[in-house]
C-alpha positions in Angstrom: 0.0 0.0 0.0 1.5 3.3 -1.0 1.3 6.5 1.1 -0.5 9.5 -0.5 1.9 12.3 -1.5 -0.3 14.8 0.4 0.6 13.4 3.8 4.3 13.7 3.1 3.9 17.3 2.0 1.7 18.0 5.1 4.4 16.5 7.4 7.1 18.7 5.9 5.1 21.9 6.2 4.1 21.1 9.8 7.7 20.5 10.7 8.9 23.9 9.5 6.0 25.7 11.2 6.7 23.6 14.4 10.3 25.0 14.4 9.0 28.6 14.0 6.4 28.1 16.9 9.1 26.6 19.1 11.3 29.7 18.7 8.3 31.9 19.1 7.2 30.2 22.3 10.8 30.4 23.8 11.0 34.2 23.1 7.4 35.1 24.3 5.6 32.6 26.4 1.8 32.7 26.9 -1.0 30.1 27.4 -2.4 30.6 23.9 1.0 29.9 22.2 1.6 27.0 24.5 -1.8 25.5 23.6 -1.1 25.9 19.8 2.4 24.5 20.2 1.2 21.4 22.2 -1.6 20.8 19.7 0.9 21.2 16.8 3.3 18.7 18.4 0.4 16.2 18.9 -0.7 16.6 15.2 2.9 16.2 14.0 3.3 13.0 15.9 0.1 11.7 14.4 1.2 12.6 10.9 4.6 10.9 11.4 2.9 7.9 12.8 0.7 7.7 9.7 3.8 8.1 7.4 5.7 5.4 9.3 2.7 2.9 9.3 2.1 3.7 5.7 -1.7 3.9 6.3 -4.5 5.8 4.6 -6.6 8.4 6.5 -10.0 9.8 5.8 -10.4 13.3 4.4 -11.8 14.8 7.6 -8.8 13.5 9.6 -6.4 15.2 7.1 -8.5 18.4 7.4 -7.9 18.3 11.2 -4.2 17.9 10.6 -4.1 20.9 8.3 -6.1 23.1 10.6 -4.3 22.3 13.7 -0.8 21.8 12.3 -0.7 24.5 9.5 -3.6 27.0 9.7 -3.2 27.9 13.4 0.6 28.5 13.3 0.3 30.4 10.0 -2.3 32.7 11.7 0.3 33.4 14.4 3.0 34.0 11.8 0.8 36.5 9.9 -0.1 38.3 13.2 3.6 38.6 14.0 4.3 40.1 10.6 1.5 42.6 10.9 2.8 43.7 14.3 6.3 44.0 13.0 5.2 46.2 10.1 3.2 48.5 12.3 6.2 48.9 14.6 8.5 49.7 11.7 6.1 52.2 10.3 5.8 53.9 13.7 9.6 54.2 13.7 9.7 55.4 10.1 11.8 52.5 9.1 9.5 50.6 6.8 9.4 51.1 3.0 7.3 48.1 2.0 8.2 45.4 -0.4 7.5 47.5 -3.5 8.4 51.1 -3.9 5.2 53.2 -4.4 7.1 55.8 -6.4 9.4 54.4 -9.1 13.0 55.5 -8.8 14.2 57.9 -11.4 17.7 56.9 -12.5 20.0 59.9 -13.0 22.4 60.1 -15.9 25.6 58.1 -15.1 28.8 59.9 -16.1 32.4 58.7 -15.8 35.8 59.2 -17.4 36.1 55.8 -19.0 32.8 56.1 -21.0 33.9 59.7 -21.9 37.2 58.6 -23.3 36.0 55.4 -25.0 33.6 57.1 -27.4 35.0 59.2 -30.2 31.9 59.9 -32.2 31.3 59.1 -35.9 33.4 59.8 -39.0 32.8 62.5 -41.5 30.3 61.5 -44.2 31.2 60.2 -47.7 31.3 62.4 -50.7 28.0 62.1 -52.6 28.0 60.7 -56.2 26.9 64.0 -57.7 30.0 65.7 -56.3 32.4 62.8 -56.7 31.7 62.4 -60.4 33.1 65.9 -60.9 36.4 64.8 -59.4 36.9 61.7 -61.7 38.7 62.3 -65.0 37.3 60.3 -67.9 37.6 60.9 -71.6 34.9 58.4 -72.7 31.4 59.5 -72.0 30.0 56.0 -71.9 32.5 55.0 -69.3 31.6 58.1 -67.4 27.9 57.1 -67.4 28.7 53.6 -66.1 31.0 55.0 -63.4 28.3 57.4 -62.3 25.7 54.6 -62.1 28.2 52.5 -60.1 28.8 55.4 -57.7 25.1 55.9 -57.2 24.5 52.2 -56.5 27.5 52.1 -54.1 26.2 55.2 -52.3 22.7 53.7 -52.0 24.1 50.5 -50.5 26.1 52.6 -48.0 23.1 54.6 -47.0 21.1 51.5 -46.0 24.1 50.0 -44.2 24.9 47.4 -46.9 28.6 48.0 -46.6 29.7 44.8 -48.1 28.0 45.6 -51.4 29.3 49.1 -51.3 32.8 47.8 -50.7 32.7 45.5 -53.7 31.8 48.3 -56.0 34.4 50.7 -54.5 37.1 48.0 -54.8 36.6 48.2 -58.5 36.5 52.0 -58.5 39.6 52.2 -56.3 41.6 50.0 -58.8 40.3 52.1 -61.7 41.1 55.5 -60.1 44.0 54.5 -57.8 45.3 58.1 -57.7 42.0 59.8 -57.0 41.9 61.0 -53.3 38.1 61.3 -53.3 37.5 57.7 -54.4 40.0 56.5 -51.8 38.4 58.6 -49.1 34.9 57.1 -49.8 36.4 53.6 -49.9 38.2 54.2 -46.6 34.8 55.3 -45.0 33.3 52.0 -46.1 36.2 50.0 -44.7 35.8 51.9 -41.4 32.1 51.0 -41.2 33.0 47.4 -41.8 35.4 47.5 -38.9 38.5 47.0 -41.1 40.4 49.8 -39.5 43.8 48.8 -40.8 42.5 49.0 -44.4 40.8 52.3 -43.7 44.0 53.8 -42.2 45.9 52.8 -45.4 43.2 54.2 -47.7 43.0 57.5 -45.8 46.8 57.9 -45.9 46.7 57.1 -49.6 44.0 59.9 -50.0 46.3 62.3 -48.2 49.2 61.5 -50.5 47.1 61.9 -53.7 45.4 65.1 -52.7 47.3 67.8 -54.6 45.8 70.6 -52.5 47.8 69.6 -49.5 51.2 71.2 -49.6 52.9 69.6 -46.6 52.1 65.9 -46.9 54.1 64.0 -44.2 54.3 60.3 -43.5 54.0 60.2 -39.7 56.3 58.0 -37.7 54.3 55.8 -35.4 56.7 55.9 -32.4 56.7 59.6 -31.7 56.0 60.3 -28.0 52.8 62.1 -27.4 54.4 64.0 -24.5 56.5 65.7 -27.1 53.5 66.4 -29.3 51.7 68.1 -26.5 54.5 70.3 -25.3 56.2 71.5 -28.5 55.1 74.9 -29.8 55.9 74.2 -33.5 55.7 71.0 -35.6 59.4 70.1 -35.7 59.0 66.4 -35.6 61.5 64.3 -37.6 59.2 63.1 -40.3 60.1 62.5 -43.9 58.6 64.8 -46.5 57.6 63.2 -49.8 59.2 64.7 -52.9 56.0 65.8 -54.5 57.4 67.6 -57.5 57.9 64.5 -59.7 54.5 63.1 -58.6 52.7 66.4 -59.4 54.3 66.8 -62.8 53.4 63.2 -63.7 49.8 63.6 -62.7 49.4 67.0 -64.2 50.4 65.6 -67.6 47.5 63.1 -67.5 45.1 66.0 -66.5 46.5 68.5 -68.9 43.2 69.4 -70.5 40.9 68.4 -67.7 41.7 70.9 -64.9 38.2 72.5 -65.0 36.7 69.1 -64.1 38.4 69.3 -60.7 36.4 72.2 -59.4 35.2 71.1 -56.0 32.1 72.2 -54.1 34.0 72.5 -50.8 37.4 73.9 -49.9 40.5 71.9 -50.1 41.3 72.6 -46.5 37.9 71.2 -45.5 38.6 68.0 -47.4 42.0 67.7 -45.7 40.2 68.1 -42.4 37.8 65.4 -43.3 40.6 63.0 -44.2 42.7 63.7 -41.2 39.7 63.5 -38.8 38.5 60.2 -40.1 42.1 58.9 -40.2 42.4 59.9 -36.5 39.3 57.9 -35.6 40.6 54.9 -37.6 43.9 55.1 -35.7 42.0 55.3 -32.4 39.9 52.2 -33.3 43.0 50.4 -34.5 44.6 51.1 -31.1 47.3 53.6 -32.3 46.3 56.4 -30.0 49.5 58.4 -30.6 48.9 58.5 -34.4 45.3 59.6 -33.8 46.6 62.3 -31.4 49.0 63.5 -34.1 46.3 63.8 -36.8 44.0 65.8 -34.6 46.8 68.1 -33.5 47.6 68.9 -37.1 44.0 69.9 -37.8 44.0 72.2 -34.7 47.2 73.8 -35.7 45.7 74.9 -39.0 42.2 75.7 -37.9 40.3 75.8 -34.6 36.6 75.8 -34.0 35.8 72.2 -34.8 34.0 71.0 -31.7 34.4 67.3 -32.4 38.1 67.6 -33.1 38.7 69.7 -30.0 36.7 67.2 -27.9 38.4 64.1 -29.3 41.8 65.7 -28.9 40.9 66.4 -25.3 39.9 62.8 -24.8 43.3 61.6 -26.1 45.0 64.1 -23.8 43.2 62.5 -20.9 44.1 59.0 -22.1 47.8 60.1 -22.1 47.4 61.8 -18.7 47.9 65.3 -20.1 45.0 66.5 -17.9 45.9 70.2 -18.2 45.7 70.2 -22.0 42.6 68.1 -21.8 40.9 70.7 -19.6 42.1 73.5 -22.0 40.4 71.9 -25.0 37.3 70.8 -23.2 36.8 74.4 -22.2 37.0 75.3 -25.9 34.4 72.7 -26.6 32.1 74.2 -24.0 32.5 77.6 -25.6 31.3 76.2 -28.9 28.6 73.8 -27.8 27.8 74.9 -24.2 28.1 72.8 -21.1 26.3 69.5 -20.3 26.3 67.2 -17.3 29.0 64.8 -18.7 31.3 67.6 -19.8 31.0 69.4 -16.4 31.7 66.1 -14.6 34.8 65.3 -16.7 36.1 68.8 -16.1 35.5 68.4 -12.4 37.2 65.0 -12.4 40.3 66.2 -14.3 40.7 69.1 -12.0 40.3 66.8 -9.0 43.0 64.5 -10.4 45.5 67.3 -10.7 44.7 68.6 -7.2 42.7 71.7 -8.3 40.0 71.0 -5.8 38.4 74.5 -5.8 38.2 74.5 -9.6 36.8 70.9 -9.5 34.1 72.0 -7.1 33.2 74.9 -9.3 32.5 72.7 -12.3 30.7 70.1 -10.2 28.4 72.7 -8.7 27.4 73.8 -12.2 26.7 70.2 -13.0 24.4 69.9 -10.0 22.5 73.0 -11.3 21.7 70.9 -14.4 21.0 67.7 -12.6 20.6 68.0 -8.8 20.6 64.3 -7.9 23.3 63.0 -10.2 25.1 60.4 -8.1 28.5 60.6 -9.8 28.7 64.3 -9.4 27.5 64.1 -5.7 30.1 61.4 -5.0 33.0 63.4 -6.6 31.8 66.6 -4.9 31.9 64.9 -1.5 35.4 63.8 -2.1 36.5 67.2 -3.5 35.2 69.0 -0.4 37.0 66.5 1.8 40.3 67.0 -0.1 39.7 70.8 0.1 39.4 70.5 3.9 35.7 71.3 4.1 34.5 68.1 5.9 31.1 69.5 6.8 30.1 70.0 3.2 31.7 66.6 2.3 29.3 64.9 4.8 26.4 67.0 3.5 26.9 65.9 -0.1 27.5 62.3 1.0 24.1 62.3 2.7 22.6 63.7 -0.5 24.2 61.0 -2.4 22.7 58.3 -0.2 19.3 59.8 -0.9 19.9 60.0 -4.6 21.2 56.5 -5.2 19.2 53.3 -5.4 19.4 50.9 -2.4 22.8 49.1 -2.3 24.0 51.0 -5.4 27.5 52.2 -4.5 26.4 52.7 -0.9 29.7 51.1 0.3 31.8 53.9 -1.3 29.5 56.6 0.0 29.6 55.4 3.6 33.3 54.9 3.4 33.9 58.4 2.1 31.5 59.8 4.8 33.3 57.9 7.5 36.6 59.5 6.5 35.0 63.0 6.6 33.4 62.3 10.0 36.8 61.1 11.3 38.5 64.4 10.2 35.7 66.3 12.0 36.6 64.2 15.1 33.0 62.8 15.1 34.2 59.3 15.9 30.8 57.7 16.7 29.4 58.8 13.3 32.6 57.7 11.5 32.4 54.3 13.1 28.7 53.9 12.2 29.5 54.8 8.6 32.4 52.3 8.4 30.1 49.6 9.8 27.5 50.3 7.2 30.1 50.2 4.5 31.3 46.8 5.8 27.8 45.4 5.8 27.9 45.8 2.0 31.6 44.8 1.5 32.7 42.8 4.6 36.1 41.9 3.0 37.2 45.4 2.2 40.5 45.6 4.2 40.8 49.4 3.6 37.5 50.0 5.4 38.4 47.6 8.2 41.7 49.4 8.7 40.1 52.8 9.0 37.5 51.4 11.3 40.3 50.1 13.5 41.9 53.5 13.6 38.6 55.1 14.7 38.2 52.5 17.4 41.7 53.1 18.6 41.1 56.8 18.7 37.9 56.2 20.8 39.9 54.1 23.3 38.1 50.9 22.3 41.3 48.9 22.2 39.7 45.5 22.4 37.6 46.2 19.3 40.6 47.8 17.5 42.7 44.8 18.1 40.1 42.5 16.6 39.6 44.7 13.6 43.3 45.0 12.8 43.6 41.2 13.2 40.9 40.9 10.6 42.8 43.2 8.3 46.0 41.1 8.4 44.0 37.9 7.8 42.6 39.5 4.6 45.8 41.3 3.5 48.8 39.8 5.3 51.3 42.1 3.5 49.9 45.4 4.8 52.5 46.7 7.3 50.4 49.5 8.8 47.9 47.0 10.3 50.8 45.1 12.0 52.2 48.5 13.2 48.8 49.4 14.8 48.7 46.0 16.5 52.2 46.4 17.9 51.5 50.0 19.1 48.2 49.0 20.8 49.7 45.9 22.5 52.7 47.9 23.6 50.5 50.6 25.0 48.6 48.0 27.0 52.0 46.6 28.3 51.4 43.3 26.4 55.0 43.5 25.1 55.5 39.8 24.5 52.5 39.7 22.3 53.7 42.7 20.4 57.0 40.9 19.7 55.1 37.9 18.4 53.1 40.1 16.0 56.4 41.6 14.8 57.9 38.1 14.1 54.8 37.3 12.0 54.9 40.7 10.2 58.5 40.5 9.0 57.7 37.2 7.2 55.3 39.1 4.9 56.7 42.7 5.1 60.5 42.4 5.5 61.1 45.8 3.9 58.7 47.8 6.1 61.1 49.9 8.2 58.3 51.1 10.5 57.9 47.5 11.8 61.6 47.4 12.8 61.3 50.9 14.3 58.3 50.1 16.4 59.6 46.8 17.7 62.8 48.6 18.6 60.6 50.8 20.9 59.0 47.7 22.4 62.4 46.1 23.1 63.6 49.3 24.7 60.6 49.1 27.1 61.6 45.5 27.9 65.2 46.8 28.5 66.5 44.6 25.8 68.6 47.4 24.5 71.0 45.3 22.4 68.1 43.8 20.4 66.5 47.3 20.1 69.7 48.6 18.6 69.7 45.9 16.0 66.0 46.6 15.2 66.8 50.4 14.8 69.7 49.6 12.6 67.5 47.4 10.4 65.0 50.2 10.1 67.9 52.6 9.2 69.1 50.3 6.5 65.7 50.4 4.8 64.9 54.1 5.3 67.7 56.6 5.7 65.6 59.7 5.7 63.5 59.3 8.8 65.0 61.5 11.5 63.3 59.6 14.3 65.2 56.5 13.6 68.5 58.4 14.1 67.3 59.9 17.4 66.0 56.6 18.9 69.1 54.6 17.8 71.3 57.3 19.4 69.3 57.1 22.6 69.7 53.3 22.6 73.5 53.7 22.2 73.4 56.2 25.1 71.6 53.6 27.3 74.4 51.2 26.6 77.0 53.9 27.3 78.3 53.7 23.8 78.7 57.5 23.4 81.0 57.5 20.4 78.4 55.4 18.5 75.7 57.8 19.6 77.7 60.8 18.3 78.3 59.1 15.0 74.6 58.4 14.5 73.6 61.9 15.5 76.1 63.4 13.0 74.8 61.2 10.2 71.3 62.4 11.1 72.5 66.0 10.7 72.9 65.6 6.9 69.8 67.3 5.5 68.6 68.3 9.0 71.2 71.0 9.9 68.6 73.0 11.8 66.9 70.3 13.8 66.9 71.1 17.5 66.5 67.5 18.7 69.8 66.4 17.1 71.8 69.2 18.7 70.0 68.5 22.0 71.0 64.8 21.8 74.6 65.8 21.0 74.6 68.1 24.0 73.4 65.2 26.2 76.1 62.9 25.0 78.9 65.4 25.4 77.5 66.2 28.8 77.7 62.6 29.8 81.3 62.5 28.5 82.1 65.6 30.6 83.1 67.6 27.5 81.5 70.7 28.9 82.4 73.3 26.3 81.2 71.1 23.4 78.0 70.2 25.3 77.2 73.8 26.0 77.8 74.8 22.3 75.4 72.0 21.1 72.9 73.1 23.8 73.0 76.8 22.6 72.4 75.7 19.0 69.5 73.5 20.1 67.9 76.4 22.1 68.4 78.8 19.1 66.1 76.5 17.1 63.6 75.6 19.9 63.5 77.7 23.1 61.4 75.1 24.9 64.5 72.9 25.3 65.6 75.2 28.1 63.0 73.7 30.5 63.8 70.2 29.4 67.6 70.7 30.0 67.3 72.2 33.5 66.6 69.0 35.4 67.9 66.4 33.0 70.5 64.2 34.7 72.6 63.9 31.6 73.8 67.5 32.4 74.4 66.8 36.1 78.1 67.5 35.7 77.2 71.0 34.3 74.6 72.0 36.8 77.0 73.9 39.0 78.6 75.8 36.2 77.6 79.4 35.5 77.7 78.9 31.8 75.1 76.2 31.9 72.8 78.1 34.2 73.1 81.2 32.0 72.2 79.2 29.0 69.1 77.5 30.4 67.8 80.4 32.5 68.5 83.2 29.9 
């Protein structure tokens, strides 16, 4: 006898509801819940018994099972949900499952999308114009060529580039020295994605265009940094000897010169070729060659907005941000500002450290689109970099309101946490970091900054746990180990600090701050010889940190190795000739060596750079042999 499937399903549903009712009864006990729970346990046992015995039940028994084991617990579950929703609404924390007002997505703007799109190429020359540029003596051939040009153009206009390419392949072979035919053929190749072929055809059109007086074959390896900076076009490019070529071609066209009358200027045609050639180079991945072509256009004539903008994009790609800003401003003069252009100008100024200028452009962008998340995010960062943390927080809050749930919230909270920390609002900073970690729990940068905040609050236990989490995620990050060592040393847990150091040097052997900090810990343990070795290791890695010289010298003093201390102090003087601490240290050593005159001379120099040293020197036992001398008393009491 087979068990009905319905009983198996009922038993599974009752089991899950039984688990919910059990948890519910443990948290809030009352007689009604206890009754429902007991009844549900009884029903569940009966259902299990039925399943095990593999017996059939009547319909009314199954109905009792469903009512007592499923309907009653679900009623409790629904009542709990309704109560929860009311409580959340009362606290203004409930938004419902479905937004009542659909979110309006703002325009997203960024540098990558700006620099990746270079627009479309200049259009082809129409058959009615092109037929005037083709030299033919036979009228019948001229009619056939005209028909072929019209058919090719028609195919081009309806995006049938393969058909157009086939016809222009024949025309290109027939009129191999005609720049206008080569130009149209190059356009077709560009539309087909055959950028190498389009580059070759555009370059051939440039060579064959007699109106261009300074045809040059550009070298592909010329640095764009040179192209940007130089005032004049002095690049080492070879100039084609055009005299022989022009004479040869003019003989063929001796009686046909009038047929070459064009409906647009020669300079415009050169602009069209070079502009399209630049876009082909860009698509082909030769950005420097594209850069060069656009620059040659701009040297001859300005006012082409597309050229200015594409040139600016290439400047940005090559990190010439100042030139990019210059040309984007020209684009704005021609076409006016839009949200993307203002954002890009703001971002470029931000990248070069012109934060006030960046804020100016971004504020204009907000006037056009007040809730644009990209502008709000960058504006918050720019204000923080400019030192205005209040406005940084304000725009961070606006960004949270403008973005969809979970959309880049981690970055926003992280940025706001930094701003709050600089405002010394540690509680707010910690909350923001926690919210950022809820969205990206493995971001070690956020964890590290959270640990710094917890340390600043005095919550050393939490800070230790946070920094330990950082090194688990990124074990080659020396700053986290340093923080652990400093906190442990501050709590007098010196042995643990040394163990952290031993672990740290396995992953960060070249982090001099680790050696420096463990040297300080060893000094607290009075393990001076080991401390000296740690300081020397730090000094071998970083020779420009004055503190290492000072602490190493102090360690030598503690071991009564005064000559070594003087040697280290004098090395530290290189590049720090006006540092009061070095002269004060030398005065201490010479005082301990009873070299009174030298000690007093060093002390006078130290005081000349920092008058507060007088009070420190008065009761320092290193000068005990000088206390009774008039010279010492006159120096420290003057």
